[in-house]
Phi, psi and omega in degrees: 000109182274317176231136186265134175265122188250128172257154180243130166255121191110156184221016181267212193294313184292324177296322176298321182296315180294319174304319177294312179304307179311302189287327186258343192222344177277147175272146174052044175210142179223144172280128192228010177161154185221140177210153177096128178087152190293343180265004182298313178296330177287316183298310181298321171300310181301329178257004172064036175234165183295141175260133171268133180286342181220142170300331179297321181291326180286323182294323177282346192289133172294346179277358187242134185255330184209163183222142171255118179258122185239015189280170180301152190309313185294349179260349178307320184296310181291316182287329178290315175297327176298316181293321182292320176304330187267358176074029175258145175283149188220135156261119183248124180302145179287156347290156185302311178195180187266356174223161180282342173293312179300324172294326181283329180297315177299308184309308185285333171297330183277321180303313184296329178270349182074022181266157178273131168232131178228137177260139188273093171250085188292332183296343175286347178257004173278141190313315192288318179294322173299321182285329174293320180303314182297317178298321180294312192290335179286342173099006184310327184260356188078197179296133179278123175275306188221150173216131168257123176249138177241139176216068185249124182223117185291176175084006171070187184293342183299330180283356177250163179303150185312313192295329186282346182267002181271146185293340181290340178260008163073319174158189182283315173305316183292324185269334183236314178299339184295336168306311179300317181294321170296320181299322184288320173297323180290315181290322181278336181055048179212178179234154185291143176261303171220159182224154167213155184197161168233148178222153169246142178237153177278166182301330176294345174100003173275138186283139184233345172218142173213135174250118192228145175242127178231136170256137185256164183296332183275005178089000170286157170239148182219151173238146181236118183245101179242129182195148165247002189266054171217145185275175174288144013270010185063200179251133184296148174054041179231019176284316176210091188230143182229131168255118194243121177248119176250169174301329185251357184166192194232149175221135176248113186242106168262114175304344186230021184197213191281149172252118183237149176225145172222121176285150187308125176088003184246172176278165177292139168234140182269118185275326192197148177231115174294133180288136185293151176280132187269073179299322187284331184259280187285342180067207189299338187259013179304141183306323179297330172273324185287339186308311189286327179290321183298308181307307178300309187300323180291325180291328178295316185287324172298319186294316170303314186279340172270349180074030182230171174291144174288170182291331173241121188260177171302322182291334173296317180294321178299308180302323175286325171292327179292323170300303182307308180290339174289323177299311179301320179292321180297317181291316177308314178265351181059053181211173177272133182249132170264140174268000000 
């Protein structure tokens, strides 16, 4: 198999991002079809590929080798199992599914069939975050003691697509802050032991803000502030940011800006600067935005062709959802929850 034919389920903003990535950037892959959502015919026409009237038809097609699932969160379970039964490798957008049982069922379905399943945690593939991971993995900071995570985006739920404002998709922490939860697991190479949290909900019942504290099995403690309940201009450099305290120094990681490090007793040094996304000029396809998606998607393609697990596995998807749901439970019960 020299070139993989890729289908997409879903037709919104992220589906269009992946379509561009597959068509213009990936090696040994081509875009071969789109299904699902009211915008699917238009998206297929824009990229000059077949539109499938039903996701079942795309999943069953012998012209498709692998599928990117970008549908609303509450449909991930249904669509992922459909693709597994059809023998398709899948890149599944985060969050993996809306319940822990669903996540485990998806993971097991792919493992049992020997299919590749990758969860789309694109923050792992942003250059600043990867360089931070390398610094931590080398031991430059010594043992990590504490991390403060920020996921702050102004303008409230009104800035999000209608489907993401519905209770069946759970909330902002679950849809976006889950990137930070995965990043913490990745940075710390550990699992959560206990969590506590407080949350704010919109009138519809959907969670819009969460402040969470987690203790990890390796002894680290972390906080996450995830919110859309702030007006403009918001806080600078707070969309995806990590403040990391190690035994030997400090690391300030802005997923959309500078990566700075300070060894204990020394001044801050800028190690790398993530180029800003030119939303007004280049727009959604700006190279600074597309780079992480392209690297992530190429990893998925390479894993299939090389017959190995991708860098981000189904188990990673299960674990991140487990933490997010535990935080929701802790906030609801006003208690500490053990995992």
